[in-house]
C-alpha positions as CSV (number, residue, x, y, z in Angstrom):
1,M,0.0,0.0,0.0
2,S,1.3,3.5,-0.8
3,V,0.1,7.0,-0.1
4,M,0.2,9.1,-3.3
5,N,-0.2,12.8,-3.9
6,S,-3.4,13.4,-5.8
7,S,-6.4,15.6,-5.8
8,T,-8.0,13.7,-3.0
9,V,-7.2,14.4,0.6
10,I,-5.9,10.9,1.4
11,T,-5.7,8.3,-1.3
12,I,-4.8,4.7,-0.5
13,I,-4.4,2.5,-3.6
14,P,-4.3,-1.2,-2.9
15,S,-2.9,-3.8,-5.4
16,D,-5.3,-6.1,-7.2
17,D,-4.4,-9.1,-5.1
18,Q,-4.9,-7.2,-1.9
19,N,-8.1,-5.6,-2.9
20,I,-10.3,-8.7,-2.7
21,N,-8.9,-9.7,0.7
22,N,-9.2,-6.1,2.1
23,V,-12.8,-5.8,0.9
24,G,-13.8,-9.1,2.5
25,A,-12.1,-8.2,5.8
26,S,-13.4,-4.7,5.8
27,S,-17.0,-5.9,5.2
28,L,-16.7,-8.4,8.0
29,R,-15.3,-5.9,10.4
30,E,-18.0,-3.4,9.5
31,K,-20.7,-5.9,10.1
32,M,-19.2,-6.7,13.5
33,N,-19.0,-2.9,14.3
34,V,-22.7,-2.5,13.3
35,M,-23.8,-5.4,15.5
36,F,-21.6,-4.1,18.4
37,I,-23.0,-0.5,18.2
38,K,-26.6,-1.6,17.9
39,R,-26.2,-3.8,21.0
40,I,-24.7,-0.9,22.9
41,Q,-27.6,1.3,21.8
42,H,-30.1,-1.4,22.9
43,Y,-28.5,-1.5,26.4
44,Y,-28.5,2.3,26.5
45,S,-32.2,2.4,25.7
46,L,-32.9,-0.1,28.5
47,L,-30.8,2.1,30.8
48,S,-32.8,5.2,29.8
49,L,-36.0,3.3,30.6
50,S,-34.7,2.3,34.0
51,R,-33.8,5.9,34.6
52,E,-37.3,7.1,33.8
53,T,-38.6,4.5,36.2
54,I,-36.2,5.7,38.9
55,Y,-37.3,9.3,38.3
56,G,-40.9,8.3,38.6
57,A,-40.2,6.6,41.9
58,R,-38.3,9.6,43.2
59,N,-41.2,11.9,42.3
60,L,-43.5,9.7,44.3
61,L,-41.1,9.7,47.2
62,H,-40.9,13.5,47.1
63,S,-44.7,13.8,47.2
64,I,-44.9,11.5,50.2
65,K,-42.2,13.5,52.0
66,V,-44.1,16.8,51.4
67,G,-47.3,15.1,52.8
68,I,-45.4,14.0,55.9
69,A,-44.0,17.5,56.5
70,L,-47.4,19.1,56.1
71,A,-49.0,16.6,58.4
72,L,-46.3,17.3,61.1
73,V,-46.6,21.0,60.9
74,S,-50.4,20.9,60.9
75,L,-50.1,19.6,64.5
76,L,-49.6,23.2,65.6
77,Y,-53.2,23.7,64.7
78,L,-54.6,20.3,65.5
79,V,-53.1,19.8,69.0
80,D,-54.5,22.2,71.6
81,P,-51.4,22.7,73.7
82,L,-49.4,23.6,70.7
83,F,-52.1,25.9,69.3
84,E,-52.2,27.7,72.7
85,Q,-48.5,28.5,72.3
86,V,-48.5,29.8,68.7
87,G,-52.1,30.7,68.0
88,E,-53.1,31.8,64.5
89,N,-49.4,32.3,63.7
90,A,-49.3,28.5,63.0
91,M,-50.4,29.3,59.5
92,W,-46.9,30.8,58.9
93,A,-45.3,27.5,59.6
94,I,-47.6,25.7,57.1
95,M,-46.8,28.4,54.5
96,T,-43.1,28.0,55.1
97,V,-43.3,24.2,54.4
98,V,-45.2,24.7,51.2
99,V,-42.9,27.4,49.9
100,V,-39.5,26.0,51.1
101,F,-39.9,22.2,50.4
102,E,-38.1,21.4,47.1
103,F,-37.3,18.2,45.2
104,F,-33.5,18.2,46.1
105,A,-32.2,18.5,49.6
106,G,-29.9,21.3,48.6
107,A,-32.7,23.3,47.1
108,T,-34.7,22.9,50.4
109,L,-31.7,24.1,52.4
110,S,-31.1,27.0,50.0
111,K,-34.6,28.2,50.1
112,G,-35.0,27.7,53.8
113,L,-31.8,29.5,54.8
114,N,-32.6,32.3,52.3
115,R,-36.1,32.7,53.8
116,G,-34.7,32.7,57.3
117,M,-31.9,35.3,56.6
118,G,-34.3,37.5,54.7
119,T,-36.9,37.4,57.4
120,V,-34.5,38.1,60.3
121,L,-32.7,40.9,58.5
122,G,-35.9,42.4,57.1
123,G,-37.8,42.1,60.4
124,G,-35.0,43.5,62.4
125,L,-34.3,46.5,60.2
126,G,-38.0,47.1,59.8
127,C,-38.5,47.2,63.6
128,L,-35.6,49.7,63.9
129,A,-37.1,51.9,61.1
130,A,-40.6,51.8,62.7
131,T,-39.1,52.6,66.2
132,L,-37.2,55.5,64.7
133,A,-40.2,56.8,63.0
134,Q,-42.3,56.6,66.2
135,E,-39.6,58.5,68.1
136,I,-39.7,61.3,65.5
137,G,-43.5,61.6,65.7
138,G,-45.8,64.0,63.8
139,T,-45.6,64.3,60.1
140,G,-42.0,63.4,60.2
141,R,-43.0,59.9,61.2
142,A,-44.4,59.2,57.7
143,I,-41.5,60.9,56.0
144,A,-39.0,58.8,57.9
145,A,-40.8,55.6,57.2
146,G,-41.2,56.4,53.5
147,T,-37.5,57.3,53.2
148,S,-36.4,54.1,54.9
149,V,-38.7,52.0,52.6
150,F,-37.2,53.8,49.6
151,I,-33.6,53.4,50.6
152,F,-33.7,49.8,51.7
153,G,-36.0,48.7,48.9
154,A,-33.9,50.3,46.1
155,A,-30.6,49.1,47.6
156,A,-31.9,45.5,48.0
157,T,-33.3,45.5,44.5
158,Y,-30.0,46.7,43.0
159,Y,-28.1,44.2,45.1
160,R,-30.4,41.5,43.9
161,S,-29.5,42.2,40.2
162,I,-25.8,41.3,40.8
163,P,-25.3,37.9,39.0
164,T,-23.4,36.3,41.9
165,I,-26.0,37.4,44.4
166,K,-28.9,36.5,42.2
167,K,-27.6,33.0,41.6
168,R,-27.6,32.1,45.3
169,Y,-29.4,34.7,47.3
170,D,-32.2,35.9,45.0
171,Y,-35.0,34.4,47.1
172,G,-33.6,35.7,50.4
173,T,-33.3,39.2,49.0
174,M,-36.9,39.1,47.8
175,I,-38.0,38.0,51.3
176,F,-36.0,40.8,52.9
177,I,-37.7,43.4,50.8
178,L,-41.2,42.0,51.6
179,T,-40.5,41.6,55.3
180,F,-38.9,45.0,55.7
181,N,-41.8,46.8,54.0
182,L,-44.5,45.0,56.0
183,V,-42.8,45.5,59.3
184,A,-41.7,49.1,58.7
185,V,-45.1,50.3,57.5
186,S,-47.3,48.2,59.8
187,G,-45.2,49.3,62.8
188,L,-46.6,52.8,62.5
189,R,-50.1,51.6,63.3
190,G,-49.5,48.7,65.6
191,E,-48.3,48.9,69.2
192,E,-47.1,45.3,69.5
193,V,-45.0,45.0,66.4
194,L,-42.0,43.4,68.1
195,A,-44.1,40.7,69.8
196,L,-45.9,39.9,66.6
197,A,-42.7,39.7,64.6
198,R,-41.2,37.4,67.2
199,E,-44.1,35.0,67.2
200,R,-44.2,34.8,63.4
201,L,-40.5,34.3,63.2
202,S,-40.7,31.4,65.7
203,T,-43.4,29.7,63.6
204,I,-41.3,30.2,60.4
205,V,-38.3,28.6,62.1
206,I,-40.6,25.6,63.1
207,G,-41.8,25.2,59.5
208,F,-38.2,25.5,58.2
209,G,-37.0,22.9,60.7
210,V,-39.8,20.4,59.8
211,A,-39.1,20.8,56.1
212,V,-35.3,20.4,56.4
213,M,-35.5,17.4,58.7
214,T,-38.0,15.7,56.5
215,S,-35.9,16.4,53.4
216,L,-32.6,15.3,54.9
217,L,-33.6,12.3,57.1
218,I,-36.3,10.5,54.9
219,F,-34.5,9.1,51.8
220,P,-32.8,12.4,50.8
221,I,-32.5,13.3,47.1
222,W,-29.1,15.0,46.6
223,A,-28.5,17.4,43.9
224,S,-24.8,16.6,44.1
225,D,-25.4,12.9,43.2
226,E,-27.6,14.0,40.3
227,L,-24.9,16.4,38.9
228,H,-22.2,13.7,39.4
229,N,-24.2,11.0,37.6
230,S,-25.3,13.2,34.8
231,T,-21.7,14.3,34.1
232,V,-20.6,10.6,34.0
233,A,-23.5,9.8,31.7
234,K,-22.5,12.6,29.2
235,F,-19.1,10.9,28.7
236,S,-20.8,7.6,27.9
237,T,-23.3,9.3,25.6
238,L,-20.6,11.1,23.6
239,A,-18.4,8.0,23.3
240,L,-21.3,6.0,22.0
241,S,-22.2,8.8,19.5
242,I,-18.6,9.0,18.2
243,E,-18.6,5.2,17.5
244,G,-22.0,5.4,15.8
245,C,-20.9,8.4,13.8
246,M,-17.8,6.7,12.6
247,D,-19.7,3.5,11.7
248,Q,-22.2,5.6,9.7
249,Y,-19.4,7.3,7.8
250,L,-17.7,4.1,6.8
251,K,-20.6,1.9,5.8
252,T,-22.4,2.1,2.5
253,F,-25.0,4.8,2.1
254,N,-27.6,2.6,0.4
255,G,-28.4,0.9,3.7
256,K,-28.2,4.0,5.8
257,D,-30.5,4.0,8.9
258,D,-31.8,7.5,9.4
259,N,-33.4,6.5,12.7
260,E,-30.0,5.5,14.0
261,I,-28.6,8.9,13.1
262,S,-31.5,10.8,14.6
263,S,-31.3,8.9,17.9
264,T,-27.6,9.6,18.4
265,S,-28.1,13.2,17.3
266,D,-30.9,13.6,19.9
267,S,-28.4,12.4,22.6
268,C,-25.9,15.0,21.5
269,K,-28.6,17.7,21.6
270,K,-29.5,16.7,25.2
271,V,-25.9,17.2,26.2
272,L,-25.8,20.5,24.3
273,N,-28.9,21.7,26.2
274,S,-27.8,20.7,29.7
275,K,-26.2,24.0,30.8
276,A,-29.1,25.4,32.7
277,N,-29.7,22.1,34.5
278,D,-26.0,21.7,35.4
279,E,-25.8,25.3,36.9
280,M,-28.9,24.7,38.9
281,L,-27.7,21.4,40.3
282,A,-24.2,22.9,41.1
283,N,-25.9,25.8,43.0
284,F,-28.0,23.4,45.1
285,A,-25.0,21.1,45.7
286,K,-23.0,23.9,47.3
287,W,-25.7,24.2,50.0
288,E,-25.8,20.5,50.9
289,P,-23.9,19.1,53.9
290,W,-21.4,16.3,53.9
291,H,-22.8,13.0,52.7
292,G,-21.6,9.9,51.1
293,K,-18.5,10.4,49.0
294,F,-18.9,14.2,48.8
295,G,-17.4,16.2,51.5
296,F,-17.4,19.9,52.3
297,Y,-16.1,22.3,49.6
298,H,-16.3,19.7,46.9
299,P,-15.2,21.4,43.6
300,W,-18.6,21.7,41.9
301,D,-17.4,24.5,39.8
302,K,-15.0,22.1,38.1
303,Y,-18.0,20.0,37.1
304,L,-19.4,23.1,35.3
305,C,-16.1,23.5,33.4
306,I,-16.1,19.9,32.3
307,G,-19.8,20.2,31.3
308,E,-18.9,23.2,29.1
309,L,-16.2,21.3,27.3
310,L,-18.6,18.3,26.8
311,R,-21.1,20.6,25.3
312,E,-18.5,22.0,22.9
313,L,-17.6,18.4,22.0
314,A,-21.3,17.6,21.4
315,A,-21.6,20.7,19.1
316,S,-18.6,19.4,17.1
317,M,-20.2,16.0,16.9
318,I,-23.5,17.5,15.6
319,S,-21.5,19.3,12.9
320,L,-19.7,16.0,12.1
321,R,-23.1,14.3,11.6
322,G,-24.2,17.2,9.4
323,C,-21.1,16.5,7.2
324,I,-22.1,12.8,7.1
325,Q,-25.7,13.5,6.1
326,S,-24.7,15.9,3.4
327,P,-26.1,14.9,-0.1
328,L,-22.6,15.3,-1.5
329,Q,-21.4,12.2,0.5
330,T,-23.6,10.0,-1.7
331,L,-21.5,11.0,-4.7
332,L,-18.4,9.4,-3.3
333,S,-17.2,6.2,-4.8
334,P,-16.2,3.3,-2.5
335,Q,-12.5,4.1,-3.0
336,Q,-13.0,7.8,-2.1
337,R,-15.3,7.0,0.8
338,F,-12.8,4.7,2.4
339,S,-9.7,6.7,1.5
340,S,-9.5,8.1,5.0
341,K,-10.8,5.1,6.8
342,E,-7.7,3.9,8.7
343,P,-6.6,7.2,10.4
344,C,-10.2,8.3,11.0
345,E,-11.2,5.0,12.5
346,A,-8.2,5.0,14.8
347,V,-8.9,8.5,15.9
348,A,-12.6,7.7,16.6
349,M,-11.6,4.6,18.6
350,I,-9.1,6.6,20.7
351,L,-11.6,9.4,21.4
352,A,-14.3,7.0,22.5
353,C,-12.0,5.0,24.7
354,T,-10.6,8.2,26.3
355,L,-14.1,9.6,27.0
356,R,-15.1,6.3,28.6
357,E,-12.0,6.3,30.7
358,F,-12.7,9.9,31.9
359,G,-16.3,9.0,32.8
360,E,-15.2,5.9,34.7
361,S,-12.6,7.9,36.5
362,I,-15.1,10.5,37.7
363,N,-17.7,7.8,38.5
364,R,-15.3,5.7,40.7
365,M,-13.6,8.9,42.0
366,R,-10.2,7.5,41.1
367,K,-7.6,9.2,39.0
368,S,-7.4,8.2,35.4
369,R,-4.2,7.2,33.7
370,S,-1.5,9.8,33.4
371,R,-2.8,12.8,31.4
372,A,0.5,12.9,29.6
373,L,-0.1,9.3,28.3
374,V,-3.6,10.2,27.1
375,I,-2.5,13.4,25.4
376,S,0.4,11.7,23.8
377,K,-1.9,9.2,22.1
378,V,-4.2,11.9,20.9
379,Q,-1.2,14.0,19.6
380,I,0.2,11.0,17.7
381,M,-3.1,10.5,15.9
382,R,-3.4,14.2,15.2
383,L,0.1,14.2,13.8
384,E,-0.7,11.3,11.5
385,I,-3.8,13.0,10.1
386,S,-2.0,16.3,9.7
387,E,0.8,14.6,7.7
388,A,-1.7,12.8,5.6
389,M,-3.6,16.0,4.8
390,S,-0.4,17.9,4.1
391,S,0.7,15.2,1.6
392,A,-2.5,15.8,-0.3
393,S,-3.3,19.0,-2.1
394,I,-6.7,20.6,-2.2
395,T,-6.6,23.1,-5.0
396,E,-8.9,25.9,-5.9
397,N,-10.8,23.7,-8.3
398,A,-11.1,20.7,-5.9
399,H,-14.0,18.4,-6.3
400,N,-16.9,18.5,-3.8
401,Y,-16.0,15.1,-2.3
402,E,-12.5,16.4,-1.5
403,L,-14.0,19.2,0.6
404,E,-16.4,16.8,2.3
405,I,-13.5,14.5,3.4
406,S,-11.3,17.4,4.5
407,T,-14.2,18.9,6.5
408,F,-14.7,15.5,8.2
409,V,-11.0,15.2,9.1
410,V,-10.8,18.8,10.4
411,L,-13.8,18.3,12.7
412,L,-12.1,15.1,14.1
413,M,-9.0,17.2,14.8
414,E,-11.0,19.8,16.6
415,M,-12.6,17.1,18.7
416,M,-9.1,15.8,19.6
417,D,-8.2,19.3,20.9
418,K,-11.3,19.4,23.1
419,V,-10.4,15.9,24.5
420,E,-7.0,17.3,25.4
421,K,-8.6,20.1,27.4
422,L,-10.9,17.6,29.0
423,A,-7.9,15.5,30.2
424,K,-6.6,18.6,31.9
425,E,-9.9,19.4,33.6
426,V,-10.5,15.9,34.8
427,E,-7.0,15.7,36.2
428,E,-7.6,19.0,38.1
429,L,-10.9,17.7,39.4
430,G,-9.1,14.6,40.7
431,D,-6.5,16.8,42.5
432,L,-9.1,19.1,44.1
433,A,-11.6,16.4,45.1
434,G,-8.9,14.0,46.4
435,F,-9.5,11.1,44.0
436,L,-7.7,7.9,44.9
437,P,-4.8,6.8,42.8
438,H,-5.5,4.8,39.6
439,Q,-5.6,1.1,39.9
């Protein structure tokens, strides 16, 4: 076999004796690849069904937990000794459970602590503003109250618009504005504002305690576990998509299965659209206490960096599929179609294996093989493709099929660059999270 300079990107010209053997071996290997990929897709579909079943069971569990919390907090009304202690303010405890209780434990803690901080700060400053206005007296009382409402309301609203504050303390800032205005204004007309605020705060604390204890102690649903598992699943999804993409590129176009292409494309689109969900889960995970394999100050921001690179890789893969589905690909002859088979097939295999290794490393919380070893393999394959492309000349009058092949190869090289960046991020995650050494 020899590589010759021609108008194609990479042209491999076999001899007549080798041609028959190569065609037979290639067809057998391609059939085995198709069977292997379809089997993996079958298992992946079963896994997706099991995940839907798990999500349905978790929704049912969450509903039961909310019912238990509401039943417990309703005892403040139903039991006479408790009702005598809190009176009509028991309604605030029930409202707190309804508002605070969320699906994830971290979300419940986030909302509850935000509500508590907002209520305490707003109530305390509102009482000070009402007391100051009462001391002034006369018409100055209304002016002082109105001025304080304007200053604190405007300052809190501006503070709420800051991105870092809005991400974690938006709900608490809103509760602060509401509580401050209610206390500061109603304090001008009521004589027992401090006693009323104290009673309502106590019932809010009771509702928050019931919601948090129920969420944490009865089969807790952790946002950190969800983010961790979803990140691992993205690696497997993209590895499977790369293998399916390469198989679709190499097999004949007459028997092309459009459903297979659309299914793997949908998987890439799900990865591409996961940014909002990842940011939400990371925010909730930061509020959660130590549990299981996740300690305090776990580097959740590093998961967001890895997710961003995975989304870039998914975007490149969608572009790669667009190149495969191009009508110009049907114009390629078998020799032209398989001219770049060997290097591209090797690159796809390395990319898929590397992604699976990274996903397994994060899943088991063990360091992967040396990043230098992984990057060296990727760089060797990139060098081989670069040399093959440099040996070919794409002129100004190049045929369409040459541009299609070159586009496909360039996209593969871009994907290799992103995998190199992923190797660095995964290694940093292992260092920050204290992953165990590789076995």
